[in-house]
Structures are given as structure tokens and as C-alpha cells.
C-alpha positions as CSV (number, residue, x, y, z in Angstrom):
1,M,11.7,21.8,-14.9
2,R,14.7,24.1,-15.4
3,F,17.5,23.5,-17.9
4,R,20.0,23.0,-15.1
5,E,17.9,20.3,-13.5
6,I,17.3,18.6,-16.9
7,S,21.1,18.7,-17.6
8,E,21.9,17.2,-14.1
9,F,19.3,14.4,-14.6
10,E,20.8,13.6,-18.1
11,D,24.3,13.5,-16.6
12,V,23.0,10.9,-14.1
13,A,21.4,8.9,-16.9
14,H,24.5,8.9,-18.9
15,H,26.6,7.9,-15.9
16,Y,24.4,4.8,-15.3
17,I,24.2,3.9,-19.0
18,N,28.0,4.0,-19.3
19,A,28.5,2.1,-16.1
20,S,26.0,-0.5,-17.4
21,C,27.8,-1.0,-20.7
22,K,31.1,-1.4,-18.9
23,E,29.6,-3.9,-16.5
24,I,27.9,-6.0,-19.3
25,C,31.3,-6.2,-21.0
26,K,32.5,-8.2,-17.9
27,L,30.1,-11.0,-19.0
28,I,31.9,-13.5,-21.1
29,D,29.4,-13.9,-23.9
30,L,28.8,-10.1,-24.1
31,H,32.4,-8.9,-23.6
32,D,32.3,-6.6,-26.7
33,F,28.8,-5.2,-26.1
34,E,28.2,-1.6,-27.1
35,L,25.2,0.6,-27.6
36,A,24.6,2.1,-31.0
37,F,21.8,4.4,-29.9
38,V,20.9,6.3,-26.8
39,K,17.9,8.7,-26.5
40,L,16.9,10.7,-23.4
41,D,13.3,11.6,-24.3
42,W,11.7,14.5,-22.2
43,S,8.4,14.4,-24.1
44,K,5.4,14.7,-21.8
45,R,3.6,12.1,-23.9
46,R,6.3,9.5,-23.3
47,S,5.0,7.0,-20.7
48,C,7.7,4.4,-20.7
49,S,11.3,3.6,-21.6
50,R,12.5,1.0,-24.1
51,G,15.6,-1.0,-24.8
52,G,16.2,-3.3,-27.7
53,W,17.3,-3.5,-31.3
54,Y,17.0,-0.4,-33.4
55,P,18.0,-1.4,-37.0
56,R,17.7,2.2,-38.4
57,Q,20.0,3.5,-35.7
58,G,22.6,0.7,-36.3
59,G,22.0,-1.8,-33.5
60,A,21.3,-2.1,-29.9
61,G,19.9,1.0,-28.2
62,I,17.8,2.5,-25.5
63,S,15.3,5.3,-25.3
64,I,14.6,6.5,-21.7
65,G,11.4,8.3,-20.8
66,M,13.0,10.9,-18.6
67,K,9.7,12.5,-17.5
68,V,8.6,9.1,-16.1
69,C,12.1,8.7,-14.4
70,T,12.0,12.0,-12.7
71,K,8.3,12.1,-11.7
72,N,8.9,11.6,-8.0
73,N,11.5,14.4,-7.7
74,T,10.7,15.1,-4.1
75,K,13.2,16.2,-1.5
76,D,13.7,13.9,1.6
77,D,10.4,12.0,1.2
78,V,10.6,8.2,0.8
79,F,8.9,6.9,-2.3
80,R,8.5,3.4,-3.9
81,V,10.1,2.6,-7.2
82,Y,8.2,-0.3,-8.8
83,E,9.3,-2.9,-11.3
84,Y,7.1,-5.2,-13.4
85,K,4.6,-6.9,-11.2
86,S,5.9,-10.4,-12.0
87,F,9.3,-9.7,-10.3
88,D,8.6,-6.6,-8.2
89,A,9.0,-8.5,-5.0
90,N,12.3,-10.1,-6.1
91,P,15.1,-9.0,-3.6
92,V,17.7,-8.4,-6.4
93,I,15.8,-7.1,-9.4
94,G,12.5,-6.0,-7.9
95,G,11.3,-2.6,-6.8
96,F,12.7,-0.6,-3.9
97,Y,12.3,2.3,-1.5
98,T,14.4,5.5,-1.8
99,R,14.6,9.2,-1.2
100,N,16.7,9.8,-4.3
101,V,15.2,10.3,-7.8
102,E,18.7,9.3,-9.2
103,D,18.0,5.7,-8.0
104,K,14.8,5.7,-10.1
105,I,16.7,7.0,-13.2
106,A,19.4,4.3,-12.5
107,L,16.7,1.6,-12.5
108,H,15.3,2.7,-15.8
109,C,18.7,2.9,-17.4
110,L,19.9,-0.5,-16.1
111,H,16.6,-2.2,-17.1
112,E,16.7,-0.9,-20.6
113,V,20.4,-1.5,-21.2
114,A,19.8,-5.1,-20.1
115,H,17.2,-5.4,-22.9
116,A,19.6,-3.8,-25.4
117,A,22.3,-6.4,-24.4
118,Q,19.8,-9.2,-24.6
119,Y,18.9,-8.4,-28.2
120,W,22.5,-7.4,-29.1
121,G,23.5,-10.9,-28.1
122,S,20.7,-12.3,-30.2
123,Y,21.4,-10.3,-33.4
124,L,25.2,-10.3,-33.3
125,K,26.3,-13.3,-31.3
126,D,23.4,-15.7,-32.2
127,I,22.5,-16.1,-28.4
128,E,18.9,-17.2,-27.8
129,P,17.3,-14.0,-26.3
130,G,14.4,-15.6,-24.6
131,S,11.3,-13.6,-23.7
132,A,11.4,-9.9,-23.0
133,H,11.6,-10.4,-19.2
134,G,12.6,-14.0,-19.3
135,D,15.6,-15.8,-17.7
136,R,18.2,-14.4,-20.1
137,W,17.2,-10.9,-19.5
138,K,16.8,-11.4,-15.8
139,S,20.4,-12.7,-15.5
140,I,21.8,-9.7,-17.3
141,Y,19.6,-7.3,-15.3
142,A,20.5,-9.0,-12.0
143,H,24.2,-8.7,-12.8
144,L,23.7,-4.9,-13.4
145,R,21.6,-4.4,-10.3
146,K,24.0,-6.4,-8.0
147,N,27.0,-4.5,-9.2
148,I,25.8,-1.0,-9.8
149,L,22.5,0.0,-8.2
150,N,21.7,-2.3,-5.2
151,P,24.9,-1.5,-3.3
152,R,24.1,2.2,-3.2
153,L,20.5,1.7,-2.1
154,P,19.7,2.7,1.5
155,N,18.4,0.4,4.2
156,Q,15.3,-1.1,2.6
157,Q,13.6,-2.2,5.9
158,K,14.0,1.2,7.5
159,L,12.7,3.0,4.4
160,K,9.8,0.5,4.0
161,Q,8.7,1.2,7.6
162,E,8.8,5.0,7.0
163,Y,6.9,4.7,3.7
164,E,4.2,2.5,5.3
165,G,3.9,5.1,8.0
166,Y,3.2,7.7,5.4
167,I,0.6,5.5,3.8
168,N,-1.1,4.7,7.2
169,E,-1.3,8.5,7.9
170,I,-3.0,9.0,4.7
171,A,-5.3,6.0,5.0
172,Q,-6.3,6.5,8.6
173,P,-7.6,9.9,9.5
174,S,-6.3,11.4,12.7
175,L,-8.4,11.1,15.9
176,E,-8.9,14.9,15.7
177,A,-10.4,14.5,12.2
178,K,-12.7,11.7,13.4
179,F,-13.8,13.7,16.4
180,L,-14.6,16.7,14.2
181,R,-16.6,14.6,11.8
182,A,-18.5,13.0,14.6
183,A,-19.3,16.4,16.1
184,S,-20.5,17.8,12.8
185,A,-22.7,14.8,12.3
186,I,-24.3,15.4,15.7
187,Q,-24.9,19.1,14.9
188,V,-26.5,18.2,11.5
189,R,-29.0,15.9,13.2
190,R,-30.2,18.7,15.6
């Protein structure tokens, strides 16, 4: 990946991180939320992103696995962005279809900022954090998704049909390929 492309992806990540922080401040109990730490990690060994409490860095923070976020950097092809299995089908906070890798970066940033806000509220406001992907986190994340990412997502039904069409093409060989296999099987028997 070229420096220019990395720089553009980092600009996208910073945009969504900043938008998330501003949006979280609209929540009454988190009105003075702020991140103490942000890391955009391009390490090839990095397999996930993380948001939470970073005591050595001074508070709530996020570390985004940028290689994971930009993995499907394809032009014009529809791809599926997954969330955790337990809520992937949720229409508000679940996975989605897109053609734009920026949407995948946005999902990672919003997801991890929601974790950071969850633990910021716990450590600084004495708000019960709940479990990592429990009701408290889901309410924060849903607020971010509804107000930042979901409105910009393209028509999900249309993209789902297109995506499933790709999958069916891969899963079902064409009639020509079936015919060629059948013809070669007949020749082998002779």
C-alpha cells in the first residue's frame, strides 16, 4: 500500500473518530467524553481493533487495526462487512453490504469509540459499564451508527441481492463448465 493511500485511510479514520466523539458528547451522561489515546496500527500482525481504558496513556482510548479495516479495498465490488455473530443480523448495529472500504473503517472506529466511551463512563462517572457487548455498549454504539454511519450506507436490499449473485456464481459452476467436465469424463472412460 502506498503512503498516499495510507494517509487517505488515516484521514477517514480520524474523521469518524472525531465525529464519534462529538456524537457521544450529545448523550447526557457522557457529555464531556474525550479520548486520551488514539492509535492507527498498520502492523501486518494486528488482527483486530480495541477500544477501552488505557491507564498508561491517561484514560479512554482506541487502537484501530488498519490492515484489517482496509482488507477489502476493492473498487466497485460489493462486499459484506461483518459484526460480532451475536448481533450481526441486527438492523441497526449489525453487519452490512457496501462497495466502499471507508464504510468498513467507519464501522471499526465507531465500534471501538463506543467501547472507549463505555469504560470512560465507568472509570470517570461511576456508570455501570455492563459487559463488553452488553446493553450499555449496544446503546452507545446504536446511537453512533444511527447518527453517523447508517444514513450514508447504500440500499442494503439491492447490495445484498448483488452480493448473493456473486456468491451464487462462485458456488454454482456455469453450464459450460459442467458440460466440459461431463465431456472430459466421457473421454477418460474411453
